[in-house]
C-alpha positions as CSV (number, residue, x, y, z in Angstrom):
1,M,96.2,130.2,-22.5
2,P,93.2,132.2,-22.3
3,G,90.1,131.5,-19.3
4,Y,92.9,128.9,-16.9
5,H,94.3,132.4,-15.1
6,E,91.2,132.0,-13.0
7,E,93.0,128.2,-12.0
8,L,95.8,129.4,-11.5
9,K,94.6,132.4,-9.3
10,R,92.9,129.7,-7.0
11,A,95.9,127.6,-6.9
12,L,98.3,129.6,-6.2
13,R,96.2,131.8,-3.2
14,A,95.5,128.3,-1.7
15,A,98.9,126.6,-2.2
16,R,100.0,130.4,-0.6
17,S,97.7,129.7,2.2
18,N,99.2,126.4,3.0
19,A,102.9,128.0,3.1
20,G,101.5,130.6,5.6
21,I,102.7,133.2,3.2
22,K,99.9,135.9,3.6
23,S,100.2,138.3,0.3
24,D,101.2,138.0,-3.1
25,Q,103.3,140.7,-2.2
26,E,104.7,137.9,0.4
27,L,104.9,135.7,-1.8
28,A,107.0,138.1,-4.5
29,L,109.4,139.2,-2.3
30,R,110.1,135.2,-1.5
31,S,110.1,134.1,-4.7
32,G,112.2,136.8,-6.6
33,V,109.1,137.0,-8.7
34,H,108.3,140.5,-9.2
35,L,104.5,141.2,-7.8
36,Q,103.3,142.9,-11.0
37,T,104.5,139.2,-12.8
38,L,102.6,137.2,-10.5
39,Q,99.6,139.4,-11.0
40,N,100.0,139.4,-14.7
41,W,99.6,135.9,-14.2
42,M,96.9,135.7,-12.1
43,Y,94.4,138.2,-14.3
44,G,96.0,137.0,-18.1
45,K,98.0,139.5,-18.9
46,T,100.9,137.2,-19.8
47,T,101.9,133.7,-20.1
48,P,104.5,132.8,-16.7
49,R,107.7,132.1,-18.0
50,P,108.7,128.3,-16.3
51,S,111.5,129.6,-15.5
52,E,110.0,132.2,-13.0
53,L,107.0,130.1,-12.5
54,S,109.4,127.5,-10.9
55,K,110.5,129.6,-8.5
56,V,107.1,130.4,-7.3
57,A,106.6,126.9,-7.0
58,A,109.6,125.9,-4.8
59,V,109.1,129.0,-2.4
60,L,105.1,127.1,-2.1
61,D,106.4,123.5,-2.0
62,V,104.3,122.4,-5.2
63,P,105.4,120.8,-8.1
64,F,106.1,123.0,-11.0
65,A,104.0,120.4,-13.2
66,D,101.1,121.2,-11.7
67,L,101.3,124.7,-11.9
68,M,101.9,124.6,-15.2
69,A,99.8,121.7,-16.2
70,I,96.6,124.4,-13.9
71,Y,98.0,127.3,-16.4
72,E,97.9,125.2,-19.4
73,G,94.0,123.7,-18.3
74,R,95.4,120.0,-18.5
75,E,94.7,117.3,-15.7
76,I,97.7,117.4,-13.0
77,E,99.0,114.0,-13.5
78,P,99.8,111.5,-10.7
79,P,103.2,111.7,-9.2
80,P,105.3,109.1,-10.5
81,L,105.4,105.4,-9.0
82,Q,108.7,105.6,-7.8
83,D,107.9,108.9,-5.9
84,A,104.2,107.1,-4.7
85,I,106.3,104.3,-4.0
86,R,108.6,105.8,-1.7
87,E,106.2,108.0,-0.3
88,L,104.4,104.6,1.2
89,V,108.0,102.9,2.3
90,E,108.2,106.5,4.7
91,E,104.5,106.1,6.0
92,M,105.0,102.4,6.9
93,K,108.6,103.5,8.7
94,I,106.8,105.9,10.2
95,D,104.0,103.5,11.3
96,R,107.3,100.5,12.2
97,R,108.7,102.6,14.4
98,E,105.0,104.3,16.5
99,R,104.5,100.4,16.8
100,H,107.5,99.4,18.1
101,E,107.6,102.5,20.7
102,A,104.5,101.3,21.8
103,H,105.3,97.3,22.0
104,I,108.5,99.1,24.3
105,A,105.9,100.6,26.4
106,M,103.6,98.1,27.4
107,L,106.2,95.7,28.0
108,Q,107.5,98.6,30.9
109,M,104.1,98.5,32.2
110,I,104.5,94.5,32.4
111,Q,107.8,94.6,33.2
112,A,106.5,97.2,36.4
113,L,102.9,95.1,37.1
114,I,105.6,91.6,37.6
115,A,107.6,94.0,39.8
116,Q,105.0,94.2,42.0
117,I,103.5,91.0,42.0
118,P,105.7,89.8,45.1
119,R,104.6,92.7,47.5
120,L,101.0,92.2,46.4
121,T,100.9,87.8,47.2
122,G,103.2,88.6,50.3
């Protein structure tokens, strides 16, 4: 699709940077997609093959559907409700663990203070 290769180029470069990949050449090596192929996508010379774009998406840890939507000029669709709920539950588990650890630390401090009361009053 003409015109959207610039958006794909920006998205790939941003994702590459987020993944700590320093160059297009490194991305090509890690994904197994030829450097020339990546450059052809970015400059609108060829259309990404799904099999190759999915390899790049996997290395960059971004959804293949998002990269394809960017290339095709479509809006990126939100994750399915199940995925969003799963992520929220995981965040809640982390929050619960952190709160539990904070409660344990507070109880330990209170116990230490209680242990010192006889010494202070005696």
